[in-house]
C-alpha positions as a Python dict, from the first residue, in 0.01 Angstrom:
ca = {
    (1, 'X'): (0, 0, 0),
    (2, 'X'): (282, -111, 224),
    (3, 'X'): (102, -431, 314),
    (4, 'X'): (37, -509, -56),
    (5, 'X'): (401, -451, -140),
    (6, 'X'): (507, -680, 144),
    (7, 'X'): (278, -959, 26),
    (8, 'X'): (411, -940, -329),
    (9, 'X'): (774, -936, -219),
    (10, 'X'): (704, -1220, 27),
    (11, 'X'): (564, -1451, -243),
    (12, 'X'): (849, -1357, -477),
    (13, 'X'): (1100, -1441, -207),
    (14, 'X'): (927, -1774, -144),
    (15, 'X'): (941, -1853, -516),
    (16, 'X'): (1316, -1790, -522),
    (17, 'X'): (1358, -1999, -207),
    (18, 'X'): (1154, -2291, -345),
    (19, 'X'): (1347, -2288, -673),
    (20, 'X'): (1675, -2298, -476),
    (21, 'X'): (1554, -2584, -255),
    (22, 'X'): (1435, -2786, -555),
    (23, 'X'): (1770, -2740, -730),
    (24, 'X'): (1935, -2880, -414),
    (25, 'X'): (1693, -3175, -405),
    (26, 'X'): (1540, -3062, -75),
    (27, 'X'): (1181, -3137, -172),
    (28, 'X'): (1038, -3157, 181),
    (29, 'X'): (1172, -2811, 270),
    (30, 'X'): (1031, -2669, -54),
    (31, 'X'): (689, -2814, 30),
    (32, 'X'): (710, -2670, 381),
    (33, 'X'): (786, -2322, 243),
    (34, 'X'): (494, -2347, 4),
    (35, 'X'): (258, -2465, 277),
    (36, 'X'): (314, -2143, 476),
    (37, 'X'): (155, -1931, 203),
    (38, 'X'): (-205, -1827, 149),
    (39, 'X'): (-371, -2029, -133),
    (40, 'X'): (-363, -1722, -362),
    (41, 'X'): (11, -1688, -309),
    (42, 'X'): (58, -2063, -352),
    (43, 'X'): (-114, -2029, -690),
    (44, 'X'): (120, -1745, -784),
    (45, 'X'): (428, -1949, -695),
    (46, 'X'): (304, -2267, -868),
    (47, 'X'): (220, -2068, -1182),
    (48, 'X'): (570, -1918, -1196),
    (49, 'X'): (754, -2250, -1160),
    (50, 'X'): (872, -2417, -1478),
    (51, 'X'): (713, -2749, -1581),
    (52, 'X'): (1002, -2962, -1451),
    (53, 'X'): (999, -2815, -1100),
    (54, 'X'): (622, -2815, -1092),
    (55, 'X'): (623, -3187, -1175),
    (56, 'X'): (837, -3250, -868),
    (57, 'X'): (597, -3065, -636),
    (58, 'X'): (248, -3153, -759),
    (59, 'X'): (244, -3524, -661),
    (60, 'X'): (341, -3426, -305),
    (61, 'X'): (79, -3153, -257),
    (62, 'X'): (-244, -3277, -90),
    (63, 'X'): (-551, -3283, -313),
    (64, 'X'): (-731, -3042, -82),
    (65, 'X'): (-452, -2785, -122),
    (66, 'X'): (-450, -2819, -502),
    (67, 'X'): (-828, -2775, -501),
    (68, 'X'): (-784, -2443, -321),
    (69, 'X'): (-506, -2337, -557),
    (70, 'X'): (-712, -2405, -872),
    (71, 'X'): (-962, -2138, -773),
    (72, 'X'): (-689, -1871, -776),
    (73, 'X'): (-501, -1970, -1092),
    (74, 'X'): (-523, -1785, -1421),
    (75, 'X'): (-655, -1987, -1714),
    (76, 'X'): (-323, -2066, -1885),
    (77, 'X'): (-123, -2191, -1581),
    (78, 'X'): (-432, -2379, -1461),
    (79, 'X'): (-453, -2558, -1795),
    (80, 'X'): (-84, -2652, -1773),
    (81, 'X'): (-120, -2786, -1418),
    (82, 'X'): (-435, -2984, -1497),
    (83, 'X'): (-256, -3141, -1794),
    (84, 'X'): (0, -3285, -1552),
    (85, 'X'): (-264, -3465, -1343),
    (86, 'X'): (-402, -3808, -1427),
    (87, 'X'): (-786, -3834, -1455),
    (88, 'X'): (-833, -4009, -1119),
    (89, 'X'): (-627, -3752, -929),
    (90, 'X'): (-797, -3465, -1113),
    (91, 'X'): (-1142, -3603, -1030),
    (92, 'X'): (-1051, -3631, -662),
    (93, 'X'): (-928, -3271, -666),
    (94, 'X'): (-1232, -3131, -849),
    (95, 'X'): (-1460, -3301, -598),
    (96, 'X'): (-1312, -3062, -340),
    (97, 'X'): (-1331, -2743, -548),
    (98, 'X'): (-1622, -2507, -588),
    (99, 'X'): (-1867, -2639, -846),
    (100, 'X'): (-1813, -2347, -1083),
    (101, 'X'): (-1434, -2394, -1072),
    (102, 'X'): (-1476, -2766, -1150),
    (103, 'X'): (-1697, -2678, -1446),
    (104, 'X'): (-1441, -2425, -1575),
    (105, 'X'): (-1165, -2687, -1558),
    (106, 'X'): (-1376, -2947, -1739),
    (107, 'X'): (-1460, -2698, -2016),
    (108, 'X'): (-1089, -2650, -2081),
    (109, 'X'): (-1019, -3024, -2119),
    (110, 'X'): (-1030, -3218, -2446),
    (111, 'X'): (-1377, -3380, -2479),
    (112, 'X'): (-1254, -3737, -2420),
    (113, 'X'): (-1063, -3646, -2106),
    (114, 'X'): (-1345, -3425, -1975),
    (115, 'X'): (-1588, -3717, -2011),
    (116, 'X'): (-1352, -3952, -1827),
    (117, 'X'): (-1299, -3707, -1540),
    (118, 'X'): (-1669, -3621, -1513),
    (119, 'X'): (-1751, -3993, -1493),
    (120, 'X'): (-1524, -4023, -1187),
    (121, 'X'): (-1662, -3720, -1002),
    (122, 'X'): (-1869, -3779, -690),
    (123, 'X'): (-2015, -3431, -747),
    (124, 'X'): (-2095, -3497, -1115),
    (125, 'X'): (-2468, -3441, -1057),
    (126, 'X'): (-2395, -3085, -941),
    (127, 'X'): (-2121, -3004, -1193),
    (128, 'X'): (-2268, -3156, -1512),
    (129, 'X'): (-2564, -2912, -1536),
    (130, 'X'): (-2320, -2619, -1537),
    (131, 'X'): (-2148, -2754, -1847),
    (132, 'X'): (-2460, -2692, -2055),
    (133, 'X'): (-2407, -2317, -2045),
    (134, 'X'): (-2148, -2114, -2241),
    (135, 'X'): (-1861, -1995, -2026),
    (136, 'X'): (-1937, -1624, -2069),
    (137, 'X'): (-2300, -1640, -1957),
    (138, 'X'): (-2463, -1624, -1615),
    (139, 'X'): (-2515, -2001, -1636),
    (140, 'X'): (-2148, -2054, -1710),
    (141, 'X'): (-2040, -1832, -1420),
    (142, 'X'): (-2287, -1947, -1155),
    (143, 'X'): (-2236, -2193, -873),
    (144, 'X'): (-2495, -2440, -745),
    (145, 'X'): (-2374, -2383, -388),
    (146, 'X'): (-2662, -2174, -256),
    (147, 'X'): (-2927, -2193, 17),
    (148, 'X'): (-3294, -2225, -79),
    (149, 'X'): (-3578, -2219, 175),
    (150, 'X'): (-3938, -2321, 110),
    (151, 'X'): (-4185, -2035, 132),
    (152, 'X'): (-4416, -2228, 371),
    (153, 'X'): (-4148, -2311, 627),
    (154, 'X'): (-4139, -2138, 960),
    (155, 'X'): (-3826, -1961, 1081),
    (156, 'X'): (-3769, -2247, 1325),
    (157, 'X'): (-3787, -2504, 1043),
    (158, 'X'): (-3551, -2297, 828),
    (159, 'X'): (-3291, -2272, 1105),
    (160, 'X'): (-3321, -2645, 1174),
    (161, 'X'): (-3259, -2708, 803),
    (162, 'X'): (-2947, -2493, 807),
    (163, 'X'): (-2813, -2668, 1116),
    (164, 'X'): (-2877, -3010, 964),
    (165, 'X'): (-2743, -2946, 615),
    (166, 'X'): (-2455, -2715, 710),
    (167, 'X'): (-2461, -2586, 352),
    (168, 'X'): (-2125, -2514, 191),
    (169, 'X'): (-2262, -2207, 17),
    (170, 'X'): (-2025, -1933, -98),
    (171, 'X'): (-2277, -1673, 18),
    (172, 'X'): (-2523, -1732, 300),
    (173, 'X'): (-2602, -1364, 345),
    (174, 'X'): (-2887, -1416, 98),
    (175, 'X'): (-3127, -1708, 151),
    (176, 'X'): (-3347, -1760, -152),
    (177, 'X'): (-3711, -1860, -117),
    (178, 'X'): (-3872, -2111, -354),
    (179, 'X'): (-4208, -2280, -402),
    (180, 'X'): (-4293, -2649, -450),
    (181, 'X'): (-4154, -2644, -805),
    (182, 'X'): (-3835, -2463, -701),
    (183, 'X'): (-3940, -2137, -866),
    (184, 'X'): (-3780, -1827, -717),
    (185, 'X'): (-4029, -1647, -494),
    (186, 'X'): (-3818, -1407, -289),
    (187, 'X'): (-3515, -1354, -70),
    (188, 'X'): (-3447, -1344, 303),
    (189, 'X'): (-3132, -1213, 464),
    (190, 'X'): (-2955, -1417, 729),
    (191, 'X'): (-2998, -1129, 974),
    (192, 'X'): (-3377, -1132, 921),
    (193, 'X'): (-3388, -1504, 986),
    (194, 'X'): (-3188, -1482, 1308),
    (195, 'X'): (-3393, -1204, 1470),
    (196, 'X'): (-3741, -1320, 1355),
    (197, 'X'): (-3992, -1504, 1571),
    (198, 'X'): (-3955, -1887, 1542),
    (199, 'X'): (-4317, -1930, 1433),
    (200, 'X'): (-4307, -1668, 1159),
    (201, 'X'): (-4351, -1797, 804),
    (202, 'X'): (-4073, -1747, 551),
    (203, 'X'): (-4335, -1623, 301),
    (204, 'X'): (-4427, -1341, 541),
    (205, 'X'): (-4065, -1257, 611),
    (206, 'X'): (-3924, -1262, 258),
    (207, 'X'): (-3878, -975, 15),
    (208, 'X'): (-4080, -1080, -294),
    (209, 'X'): (-3919, -826, -530),
    (210, 'X'): (-3592, -1011, -587),
    (211, 'X'): (-3356, -925, -869),
    (212, 'X'): (-3238, -1217, -1079),
    (213, 'X'): (-3065, -1299, -1408),
    (214, 'X'): (-3134, -1571, -1662),
    (215, 'X'): (-2887, -1846, -1746),
    (216, 'X'): (-2837, -1704, -2096),
    (217, 'X'): (-2758, -1348, -1984),
    (218, 'X'): (-2410, -1229, -2080),
    (219, 'X'): (-2158, -1216, -1795),
    (220, 'X'): (-2093, -848, -1865),
    (221, 'X'): (-2460, -766, -1811),
    (222, 'X'): (-2458, -966, -1486),
    (223, 'X'): (-2153, -773, -1365),
    (224, 'X'): (-2325, -443, -1449),
    (225, 'X'): (-2634, -540, -1248),
    (226, 'X'): (-2435, -642, -943),
    (227, 'X'): (-2237, -317, -956),
    (228, 'X'): (-2545, -100, -1025),
    (229, 'X'): (-2750, -241, -738),
    (230, 'X'): (-2449, -281, -506),
    (231, 'X'): (-2518, -652, -448),
    (232, 'X'): (-2289, -932, -337),
    (233, 'X'): (-2478, -1204, -526),
    (234, 'X'): (-2754, -1256, -782),
    (235, 'X'): (-2976, -1564, -823),
    (236, 'X'): (-2979, -1730, -1165),
    (237, 'X'): (-3306, -1866, -1303),
    (238, 'X'): (-3407, -2056, -1616),
    (239, 'X'): (-3688, -1961, -1855),
    (240, 'X'): (-3946, -2102, -1613),
    (241, 'X'): (-3797, -1894, -1328),
    (242, 'X'): (-3670, -2206, -1152),
    (243, 'X'): (-3372, -2126, -930),
    (244, 'X'): (-3066, -2302, -1074),
    (245, 'X'): (-2769, -2120, -926),
    (246, 'X'): (-2610, -1805, -787),
    (247, 'X'): (-2348, -1567, -924),
    (248, 'X'): (-2150, -1388, -652),
    (249, 'X'): (-1946, -1072, -677),
    (250, 'X'): (-1615, -1255, -635),
    (251, 'X'): (-1701, -1469, -939),
    (252, 'X'): (-1740, -1150, -1142),
    (253, 'X'): (-1422, -972, -1036),
    (254, 'X'): (-1241, -1176, -1299),
    (255, 'X'): (-1516, -1090, -1548),
    (256, 'X'): (-1453, -718, -1507),
    (257, 'X'): (-1082, -772, -1577),
    (258, 'X'): (-1153, -1004, -1871),
    (259, 'X'): (-1403, -766, -2031),
    (260, 'X'): (-1177, -463, -1985),
    (261, 'X'): (-886, -657, -2139),
    (262, 'X'): (-1103, -780, -2424),
    (263, 'X'): (-1226, -429, -2507),
    (264, 'X'): (-874, -286, -2487),
    (265, 'X'): (-739, -558, -2716),
    (266, 'X'): (-1023, -548, -2966),
    (267, 'X'): (-988, -173, -3013),
    (268, 'X'): (-651, -243, -3174),
    (269, 'X'): (-743, -574, -3338),
    (270, 'X'): (-593, -820, -3087),
    (271, 'X'): (-776, -1119, -2945),
    (272, 'X'): (-790, -1138, -2566),
    (273, 'X'): (-649, -1493, -2566),
    (274, 'X'): (-308, -1371, -2681),
    (275, 'X'): (-24, -1283, -2444),
    (276, 'X'): (326, -1145, -2493),
    (277, 'X'): (460, -1500, -2452),
    (278, 'X'): (222, -1663, -2701),
    (279, 'X'): (395, -1869, -2973),
    (280, 'X'): (492, -1678, -3287),
    (281, 'X'): (260, -1894, -3499),
    (282, 'X'): (-36, -1808, -3275),
    (283, 'X'): (46, -1435, -3279),
    (284, 'X'): (73, -1444, -3658),
    (285, 'X'): (-264, -1615, -3687),
    (286, 'X'): (-440, -1377, -3449),
    (287, 'X'): (-278, -1042, -3534),
    (288, 'X'): (-186, -1047, -3902),
    (289, 'X'): (-547, -1035, -4038),
    (290, 'X'): (-622, -709, -3858),
    (291, 'X'): (-282, -566, -3945),
    (292, 'X'): (-355, -641, -4312),
    (293, 'X'): (-689, -463, -4276),
    (294, 'X'): (-500, -170, -4127),
    (295, 'X'): (-258, -179, -4421),
    (296, 'X'): (-545, -175, -4671),
    (297, 'X'): (-700, 125, -4498),
    (298, 'X'): (-360, 298, -4495),
    (299, 'X'): (-357, 268, -4875),
    (300, 'X'): (-657, 503, -4876),
    (301, 'X'): (-444, 766, -4707),
    (302, 'X'): (-163, 701, -4957),
    (303, 'X'): (-403, 740, -5250),
    (304, 'X'): (-527, 1067, -5103),
    (305, 'X'): (-172, 1203, -5080),
    (306, 'X'): (-82, 1080, -5429),
    (307, 'X'): (-364, 1289, -5574),
    (308, 'X'): (-183, 1603, -5456),
    (309, 'X'): (170, 1527, -5576),
    (310, 'X'): (193, 1851, -5774),
    (311, 'X'): (82, 2059, -5474),
    (312, 'X'): (338, 1894, -5244),
    (313, 'X'): (605, 1936, -5512),
    (314, 'X'): (544, 2310, -5527),
    (315, 'X'): (505, 2362, -5148),
    (316, 'X'): (708, 2091, -4975),
    (317, 'X'): (639, 2245, -4632),
    (318, 'X'): (282, 2114, -4654),
    (319, 'X'): (421, 1760, -4621),
    (320, 'X'): (580, 1854, -4288),
    (321, 'X'): (237, 1938, -4142),
    (322, 'X'): (60, 1627, -4274),
    (323, 'X'): (149, 1404, -3971),
    (324, 'X'): (73, 1695, -3734),
    (325, 'X'): (-281, 1747, -3862),
    (326, 'X'): (-364, 1378, -3910),
    (327, 'X'): (-195, 1261, -3588),
    (328, 'X'): (-359, 1518, -3361),
    (329, 'X'): (-698, 1446, -3513),
    (330, 'X'): (-642, 1074, -3452),
    (331, 'X'): (-543, 1134, -3090),
    (332, 'X'): (-849, 1351, -3030),
    (333, 'X'): (-1084, 1097, -3184),
    (334, 'X'): (-926, 807, -2995),
    (335, 'X'): (-992, 984, -2664),
    (336, 'X'): (-1359, 1016, -2754),
    (337, 'X'): (-1384, 656, -2880),
    (338, 'X'): (-1231, 528, -2556),
    (339, 'X'): (-1484, 724, -2349),
    (340, 'X'): (-1775, 600, -2562),
    (341, 'X'): (-1665, 235, -2553),
    (342, 'X'): (-1623, 252, -2176),
    (343, 'X'): (-1959, 426, -2136),
    (344, 'X'): (-2133, 161, -2346),
    (345, 'X'): (-1965, -117, -2148),
    (346, 'X'): (-2081, 34, -1817),
    (347, 'X'): (-2426, 121, -1954),
    (348, 'X'): (-2357, 490, -1892),
    (349, 'X'): (-2405, 573, -2262),
    (350, 'X'): (-2689, 468, -2494),
    (351, 'X'): (-2728, 497, -2869),
    (352, 'X'): (-3015, 741, -2804),
    (353, 'X'): (-2762, 985, -2650),
    (354, 'X'): (-2598, 1039, -2991),
    (355, 'X'): (-2716, 1398, -3047),
    (356, 'X'): (-2614, 1512, -2698),
    (357, 'X'): (-2272, 1353, -2747),
    (358, 'X'): (-2221, 1515, -3088),
    (359, 'X'): (-2320, 1860, -2956),
    (360, 'X'): (-2073, 1826, -2672),
    (361, 'X'): (-1790, 1706, -2898),
    (362, 'X'): (-1855, 1983, -3151),
    (363, 'X'): (-1823, 2240, -2874),
    (364, 'X'): (-1507, 2074, -2742),
    (365, 'X'): (-1363, 2044, -3093),
    (366, 'X'): (-1432, 2409, -3172),
    (367, 'X'): (-1244, 2532, -2864),
    (368, 'X'): (-962, 2278, -2869),
    (369, 'X'): (-929, 2282, -3250),
    (370, 'X'): (-903, 2662, -3251),
    (371, 'X'): (-626, 2649, -2990),
    (372, 'X'): (-412, 2380, -3157),
    (373, 'X'): (-492, 2525, -3499),
    (374, 'X'): (-365, 2865, -3388),
    (375, 'X'): (-45, 2712, -3252),
    (376, 'X'): (12, 2501, -3564),
    (377, 'X'): (-71, 2790, -3799),
    (378, 'X'): (170, 3016, -3617),
    (379, 'X'): (443, 2755, -3654),
    (380, 'X'): (366, 2731, -4029),
    (381, 'X'): (404, 3109, -4063),
    (382, 'X'): (733, 3103, -3874),
    (383, 'X'): (873, 2819, -4090),
    (384, 'X'): (727, 2928, -4425),
    (385, 'X'): (700, 3303, -4385),
    (386, 'X'): (354, 3295, -4544),
    (387, 'X'): (29, 3396, -4372),
    (388, 'X'): (-186, 3200, -4618),
    (389, 'X'): (8, 2885, -4533),
    (390, 'X'): (-64, 2948, -4165),
    (391, 'X'): (-436, 2991, -4244),
    (392, 'X'): (-445, 2661, -4436),
    (393, 'X'): (-284, 2472, -4146),
    (394, 'X'): (-520, 2642, -3898),
    (395, 'X'): (-836, 2549, -4092),
    (396, 'X'): (-715, 2193, -4161),
    (397, 'X'): (-633, 2135, -3794),
    (398, 'X'): (-961, 2286, -3671),
    (399, 'X'): (-1169, 2089, -3920),
    (400, 'X'): (-994, 1758, -3855),
    (401, 'X'): (-1017, 1790, -3476),
    (402, 'X'): (-1389, 1872, -3488),
    (403, 'X'): (-1473, 1593, -3732),
    (404, 'X'): (-1250, 1347, -3544),
    (405, 'X'): (-1461, 1405, -3233),
    (406, 'X'): (-1777, 1331, -3428),
    (407, 'X'): (-1625, 1020, -3590),
    (408, 'X'): (-1488, 901, -3256),
    (409, 'X'): (-1841, 922, -3117),
    (410, 'X'): (-2030, 778, -3411),
    (411, 'X'): (-1810, 476, -3495),
    (412, 'X'): (-1866, 284, -3167),
    (413, 'X'): (-2229, 398, -3145),
    (414, 'X'): (-2299, 277, -3500),
    (415, 'X'): (-2129, -55, -3425),
    (416, 'X'): (-2346, -99, -3115),
    (417, 'X'): (-2654, -14, -3325),
    (418, 'X'): (-2553, -287, -3572),
    (419, 'X'): (-2506, -528, -3278),
    (420, 'X'): (-2130, -542, -3333),
    (421, 'X'): (-1892, -512, -3039),
    (422, 'X'): (-1814, -134, -3032),
    (423, 'X'): (-1458, -210, -2923),
    (424, 'X'): (-1393, -413, -3238),
    (425, 'X'): (-1092, -232, -3389),
    (426, 'X'): (-1260, 109, -3351),
    (427, 'X'): (-915, 270, -3339),
    (428, 'X'): (-825, 128, -3682),
    (429, 'X'): (-1134, 274, -3852),
    (430, 'X'): (-1093, 603, -3670),
    (431, 'X'): (-726, 637, -3765),
    (432, 'X'): (-814, 578, -4131),
    (433, 'X'): (-1084, 845, -4116),
    (434, 'X'): (-868, 1110, -3952),
    (435, 'X'): (-569, 1041, -4178),
    (436, 'X'): (-769, 1067, -4499),
    (437, 'X'): (-971, 1366, -4383),
    (438, 'X'): (-666, 1548, -4247),
    (439, 'X'): (-474, 1502, -4572),
    (440, 'X'): (-776, 1608, -4779),
    (441, 'X'): (-823, 1928, -4579),
    (442, 'X'): (-458, 2026, -4569),
    (443, 'X'): (-361, 1934, -4926),
    (444, 'X'): (-699, 2027, -5075),
    (445, 'X'): (-682, 2377, -4929),
    (446, 'X'): (-319, 2394, -5039),
    (447, 'X'): (-421, 2308, -5395),
    (448, 'X'): (-698, 2570, -5395),
    (449, 'X'): (-468, 2841, -5262),
    (450, 'X'): (-153, 2725, -5440),
    (451, 'X'): (-112, 3059, -5608),
    (452, 'X'): (-84, 3235, -5272),
    (453, 'X'): (155, 2996, -5099),
    (454, 'X'): (386, 2876, -5379),
}
């Protein structure tokens, strides 16, 4: 932890120093300070600089250094930096980046500019095929920098090939084996190749049972497979099982963060593209529709309460316990929904587990609901001096907590069954359910027993 804290404070200090040097017009010293940093820290500093200061630095930074920096930048600052580069300079930089990074940058450009830059790329033949695939698929995440050996080669021929080509692969721990038509046949580790006899055939050395993903597979599924099988890379094949690329674990670290952020945002009706610094117009466009949906669902709770005006008028203390019953039910259900959404994302939970989940949540709700119901009912007796009022609050709390657990389980599972993202505003639907149900239980029981509590 100490080392991490030092690195963060070091890059922050460099940022402050560079800003001071640029204000003083000492551009060469600012560049020298930046050059001392690791590319990841350079990216952090460049991203934090305002557009004016960044414009002073970028023309003086070597293309090779910018190419390294692009691989570490978040999407928004990368887009801003790329916008400041002319097509010729950008093409020269992308020629020195990883192929998948170049493809990501080109996807973010306006079509006309992307075409112009692609036409100037020396590596266009390697980058262009990647642009065919959506960004959030295995094809969109893969790189074409991999090592493929022919199944009929000997170990000696394979080593000679590696020495001659000096492949710039991200991962050379796995060497993939292909046939004459470049179909994936197996995999050989670098260690196996080094210790094998020179005359041994690759086909005899390889492991034929090789895991792979298809170009159309979702990036989240690819990340799950890599994590489940504890791999550092997965080959990507097309429908004919031709090897077209490789997805490595470092490519998917960002995916895990993106997917977690997306699920967290969608549970409350926010799109993952929004940030706290997004323009007001963009925030209005992205957030208001779901907030209006939330408002419409809140009207259901208001209608429920309005149906019991006479009951509340005669026993005003019931109104004091409405947010207690509804709020605690909502909190209980949200915990369950969060666990289910996470379990579905990590493939730990399946729709077929529904009955086991409901049994568990009913048991939990019975115990927890009885406890909080007893506490809430006791408080109602203390405040109202009426045992029947305490019983009403107890039953309403117990019932809402138990049913909230069931709803919190079923809502994301039903959405998955309907092939809808289970994180899609689950909290909004759950809150509506627990509010309406909590008010119905509390006020409905109050209306039934009005003669004993009024």
